[in-house]
N, CA and C of each residue as an Amber inpcrd file, in Angstrom:
protein
   300
-171.2120000 117.6680000-195.0200000-171.9620000 118.3890000-194.0370000
-171.8560000 117.7360000-192.6640000-171.6750000 116.4760000-192.5780000
-171.5260000 115.7680000-191.3180000-170.2640000 116.1950000-190.5880000
-169.2080000 116.4850000-191.3610000-167.9510000 116.9020000-190.7450000
-168.0850000 118.2940000-190.1450000-168.8510000 119.1870000-190.8010000
-169.0690000 120.5320000-190.2850000-169.8430000 120.4780000-188.9650000
-170.8480000 119.6150000-188.8930000-171.6200000 119.4830000-187.6650000
-170.7470000 118.9610000-186.5290000-169.9020000 118.0010000-186.8280000
-169.0250000 117.4440000-185.8120000-168.0560000 118.5050000-185.2970000
-167.5150000 119.3160000-186.1990000-166.6070000 120.3880000-185.8030000
-167.3380000 121.4230000-184.9590000-168.5440000 121.8020000-185.3890000
-169.3420000 122.7860000-184.6560000-169.7110000 122.2660000-183.2620000
-170.1440000 121.0160000-183.1820000-170.4850000 120.4370000-181.8920000
-169.2590000 120.3050000-180.9790000-168.1180000 119.9780000-181.5610000
-166.8790000 119.8880000-180.7860000-166.4960000 121.2330000-180.1930000
-166.5850000 122.2880000-181.0060000-166.2480000 123.6350000-180.5230000
-167.2450000 124.0850000-179.4520000-168.5350000 123.7870000-179.6900000
-169.5660000 124.1440000-178.7180000-169.3130000 123.4340000-177.3830000
-168.9840000 122.1600000-177.4550000-168.6750000 121.3890000-176.2510000
-167.4930000 122.0040000-175.5150000-166.4420000 122.3720000-176.2380000
-165.2600000 122.9760000-175.6150000-165.6110000 124.2890000-174.9190000
-166.4370000 125.1280000-175.5840000-166.8150000 126.4150000-174.9920000
-167.6520000 126.2190000-173.7180000-168.5630000 125.2560000-173.7450000
-169.3790000 124.9760000-172.5630000-168.5080000 124.4640000-171.4240000
-167.5720000 123.5840000-171.7510000-166.6830000 123.0540000-170.7200000
-165.8440000 124.1660000-170.1070000-165.2990000 125.0480000-170.9280000
-164.4960000 126.1730000-170.4190000-165.3660000 127.0800000-169.5400000
-166.6140000 127.3390000-169.9610000-167.5100000 128.1830000-169.1710000
-167.8170000 127.5420000-167.8140000-168.0240000 126.2500000-167.7880000
-168.2960000 125.5660000-166.5230000-167.1000000 125.6280000-165.5770000
-165.9000000 125.3910000-166.1040000-164.7120000 125.4770000-165.2670000
-164.4890000 126.9020000-164.7690000-164.7380000 127.8820000-165.6170000
-164.5840000 129.2870000-165.2140000-165.5820000 129.6510000-164.1100000
-166.8220000 129.1440000-164.2340000-167.8130000 129.4320000-163.1930000
-167.4420000 128.7530000-161.8770000-166.8480000 127.5740000-161.9470000
-166.3810000 126.9090000-160.7320000-165.2890000 127.7240000-160.0530000
-164.3110000 128.1870000-160.8220000-163.2190000 128.9920000-160.2670000
-163.7710000 130.2890000-159.6790000-164.7140000 130.9270000-160.3850000
-165.3150000 132.1620000-159.8880000-166.0930000 131.9060000-158.5970000
-166.8000000 130.8100000-158.5340000-167.5500000 130.4710000-157.3210000
-166.6470000 130.2380000-156.1260000-165.5430000 129.5430000-156.3480000
-164.5810000 129.3130000-155.2690000-163.9660000 130.6440000-154.8250000
-163.6610000 131.5210000-155.7710000-163.0890000 132.8250000-155.4300000
-164.0820000 133.6650000-154.6220000-165.3370000 133.6780000-155.0250000
-166.3520000 134.4370000-154.2890000-166.5130000 133.8620000-152.8800000
-166.5440000 132.5570000-152.7570000-166.6420000 131.9200000-151.4460000
-165.4610000 132.3050000-150.5680000-164.2490000 132.2530000-151.1460000
-163.0490000 132.5700000-150.3770000-162.9990000 134.0320000-149.9610000
-163.4870000 134.9260000-150.8070000-163.3970000 136.3630000-150.5150000
-164.5290000 136.8270000-149.5980000-165.7450000 136.3410000-149.8070000
-166.8920000 136.8880000-149.0870000-167.4100000 136.0100000-147.9430000
-167.3060000 134.7150000-148.0410000-167.8930000 133.8380000-147.0240000
-166.8880000 133.4660000-145.9410000-165.7050000 133.0660000-146.3120000
-164.7190000 132.5860000-145.3500000-164.3840000 133.6350000-144.2830000
-164.2060000 134.9100000-144.6170000-163.9110000 135.8780000-143.5590000
-165.0470000 136.0350000-142.5400000-166.2730000 135.7400000-142.8970000
-167.4040000 135.8780000-141.9800000-167.6690000 134.6730000-141.1120000
-166.9460000 133.5820000-141.2990000-167.1940000 132.3580000-140.5390000
-166.9130000 132.5410000-139.0430000-165.7930000 133.1540000-138.6200000
-165.5770000 133.3280000-137.1750000-166.6710000 134.1740000-136.5140000
-167.1180000 135.2290000-137.1710000-168.1840000 136.0640000-136.6030000
-169.4830000 135.2710000-136.4900000-169.7700000 134.4470000-137.4740000
-170.9740000 133.6150000-137.4230000-170.8770000 132.6000000-136.2860000
-169.6940000 132.0490000-136.0630000-169.5120000 131.1140000-134.9580000
-169.7230000 131.8200000-133.6210000-169.2100000 133.0480000-133.4930000
-169.3900000 133.8020000-132.2510000-170.8600000 134.1220000-132.0180000
-171.5850000 134.5280000-133.0720000-173.0170000 134.8120000-132.9290000
-173.7690000 133.5590000-132.5140000-173.4240000 132.4390000-133.1280000
-174.0900000 131.1850000-132.7990000-173.8230000 130.7930000-131.3480000
-172.6050000 130.9370000-130.8940000-172.2470000 130.6120000-129.5150000
-172.9820000 131.5360000-128.5390000-173.0530000 132.8230000-128.8590000
-173.7580000 133.7750000-127.9970000-175.2510000 133.4470000-127.9310000
-175.8370000 133.0740000-129.0510000-177.2580000 132.6840000-129.0610000
-177.4850000 131.4200000-128.2470000-176.5620000 130.4680000-128.3460000
-176.6860000 129.2260000-127.5880000-176.6000000 129.5010000-126.0920000
-175.6670000 130.3620000-125.6950000-175.5130000 130.7010000-124.2800000
-176.7490000 131.4380000-123.7750000-177.2610000 132.3820000-124.5690000
-178.4580000 133.1280000-124.1720000-179.6520000 132.1900000-124.0240000
-179.7930000 131.2300000-124.9210000-180.8960000 130.2710000-124.8320000
-180.7530000 129.4060000-123.5850000-179.5380000 129.0040000-123.2660000
-179.2940000 128.1990000-122.0700000-179.6290000 128.9970000-120.8100000
-179.1950000 130.2580000-120.7590000-179.4910000 131.0970000-119.6000000
-180.9950000 131.3240000-119.4630000-181.6750000 131.5090000-120.5880000
-183.1240000 131.6840000-120.5440000-183.8060000 130.4240000-120.0070000
-183.3310000 129.2740000-120.4410000-183.8910000 128.0120000-119.9630000
-183.6520000 127.8490000-118.4630000-182.4530000 128.1860000-117.9970000
-182.1480000 128.0950000-116.5680000-183.0510000 129.0310000-115.7730000
-183.2180000 130.2480000-116.2740000-184.0840000 131.2200000-115.5970000
-185.5320000 130.7220000-115.5590000-185.9820000 130.1300000-116.6510000
-187.3410000 129.6020000-116.7150000-187.5680000 128.5390000-115.6420000
-186.6440000 127.5750000-115.5410000-186.8280000 126.5070000-114.5760000
-186.6150000 126.9950000-113.1430000-185.7160000 127.9590000-112.9340000
-185.5500000 128.5230000-111.5940000-186.8370000 129.2040000-111.1570000
-187.4890000 129.9010000-112.0760000-188.7580000 130.5530000-111.7600000
-189.8480000 129.5040000-111.5570000-189.8760000 128.5120000-112.4020000
-190.9080000 127.4740000-112.3250000-190.8190000 126.7120000-111.0050000
-189.6090000 126.4110000-110.5640000-189.4190000 125.6390000-109.3480000
-189.2000000 126.5170000-108.1170000-189.4240000 127.8280000-108.2670000
-189.2730000 128.7940000-107.1810000-187.8690000 128.7530000-106.5870000
-186.8990000 128.7610000-107.4410000-185.4990000 128.7690000-107.0520000
-184.9760000 130.1650000-107.3560000-184.7360000 130.9540000-106.3310000
-184.4150000 132.3680000-106.5450000-183.0970000 132.5480000-107.2790000
-183.0610000 133.5900000-108.0910000-181.8490000 133.8860000-108.8630000
-180.7130000 134.3130000-107.9470000-181.0250000 134.9780000-106.8290000
-179.9820000 135.4010000-105.8890000-179.2930000 134.1900000-105.2850000
-180.0620000 133.1730000-104.9340000-179.4800000 131.9580000-104.3860000
-178.6570000 131.2290000-105.4490000-179.1410000 131.2530000-106.6910000
-178.4300000 130.5800000-107.7730000-177.1010000 131.2630000-108.0570000
-177.0500000 132.5850000-107.9090000-175.8180000 133.3200000-108.2000000
-174.7610000 133.0910000-107.1400000-175.1740000 132.7320000-105.9150000
-174.1990000 132.5720000-104.8380000-173.7450000 131.1400000-104.6480000
-174.3400000 130.2050000-105.3450000-173.9380000 128.8170000-105.1430000
-172.5810000 128.5560000-105.8010000-171.8250000 127.6240000-105.2540000
-170.5120000 127.3290000-105.8290000-170.6280000 126.6500000-107.1910000
-169.5510000 126.7170000-107.9360000-169.5460000 126.1420000-109.2750000
-169.4480000 124.6230000-109.2460000-168.9610000 124.0600000-108.1670000
-168.8380000 122.6100000-108.0750000-169.7800000 122.0890000-107.0010000
-170.0950000 120.8190000-107.0400000-170.9940000 120.2650000-106.0300000
-170.4040000 120.4240000-104.6350000-171.2500000 120.7550000-103.6760000
-170.7740000 120.9020000-102.3030000-171.1300000 119.6400000-101.5400000
-170.1620000 119.1040000-100.8990000-170.3590000 117.9220000-100.0760000
-170.1020000 118.3170000 -98.6330000-170.7090000 117.6030000 -97.7130000
-170.4650000 117.8810000 -96.3060000-169.0480000 117.4660000 -95.9780000
-168.5370000 118.0110000 -94.9140000-167.1560000 117.7060000 -94.5530000
-167.0320000 116.2410000 -94.1500000-165.8380000 115.7430000 -94.1710000
-165.6140000 114.3350000 -93.8500000-165.7620000 114.0780000 -92.3620000
-165.8810000 115.1380000 -91.5370000-166.0460000 114.9580000 -90.0980000
-167.4400000 114.4690000 -89.7460000-168.3940000 114.6770000 -90.6230000
-169.7580000 114.2350000 -90.3150000-169.8950000 112.7650000 -90.6750000
-170.7240000 112.0580000 -89.9430000-170.9200000 110.6340000 -90.2640000
-171.5110000 110.4690000 -91.6550000-171.1840000 109.3750000 -92.2970000
-171.6330000 109.1500000 -93.6630000-173.1420000 108.9910000 -93.7480000
-173.7800000 108.5640000 -92.6720000-175.2310000 108.3880000 -92.7090000
-175.9600000 109.7330000 -92.7570000-175.3310000 110.7920000 -92.2420000
-175.9960000 112.0990000 -92.2460000-175.6880000 112.8990000 -93.5090000
-174.8070000 112.3900000 -94.3300000-174.4850000 113.0990000 -95.5790000
-175.6490000 112.9840000 -96.5470000-175.9270000 114.0660000 -97.2130000
-176.9860000 114.0230000 -98.2200000-176.3620000 114.1360000 -99.6030000
-177.0430000 113.5800000-100.5520000-176.5540000 113.6640000-101.9290000
-176.7660000 115.0800000-102.4360000-175.8520000 115.5790000-103.2880000
-176.0610000 116.9140000-103.8440000-177.2810000 116.9230000-104.7530000
-178.0100000 118.0160000-104.7300000-179.1870000 118.1320000-105.5650000
-178.7780000 118.5740000-106.9610000-179.7440000 118.6040000-107.8460000
-179.4680000 119.0020000-109.2210000-179.0070000 120.4490000-109.2810000
-179.4080000 121.2610000-108.3130000-179.0390000 122.6790000-108.3390000
-177.5920000 122.9020000-107.9100000-176.9970000 121.9110000-107.2660000
-175.6200000 122.0560000-106.8440000-174.6330000 121.7080000-107.9460000
-175.0910000 121.1810000-109.0530000-174.2360000 120.8730000-110.1810000
-174.3560000 121.9950000-111.1890000-173.2680000 122.6190000-111.5070000
-173.2850000 123.6520000-112.5530000-171.9120000 123.8270000-113.1010000
């Protein structure tokens, strides 16, 4: 009777092992078919949400500090410095609003 139990347990172990490997292969296949194609769209949504949050934050602080949106839209993308013809003592440092 001990030999029958050993054979039965061996077969049971083999079936469980095969089922586990099959579930792993099925899981990888489902991931590859359903999840991987959606990754670029998820990245785009995440980037759009990040940009929208940044713009909202900028708008909040522009309103808080009474910095008009019209003035913000017309400022250059790089810091503006005075021309080199002016003396260095009259040059002012660019403000935080001039960096964008």
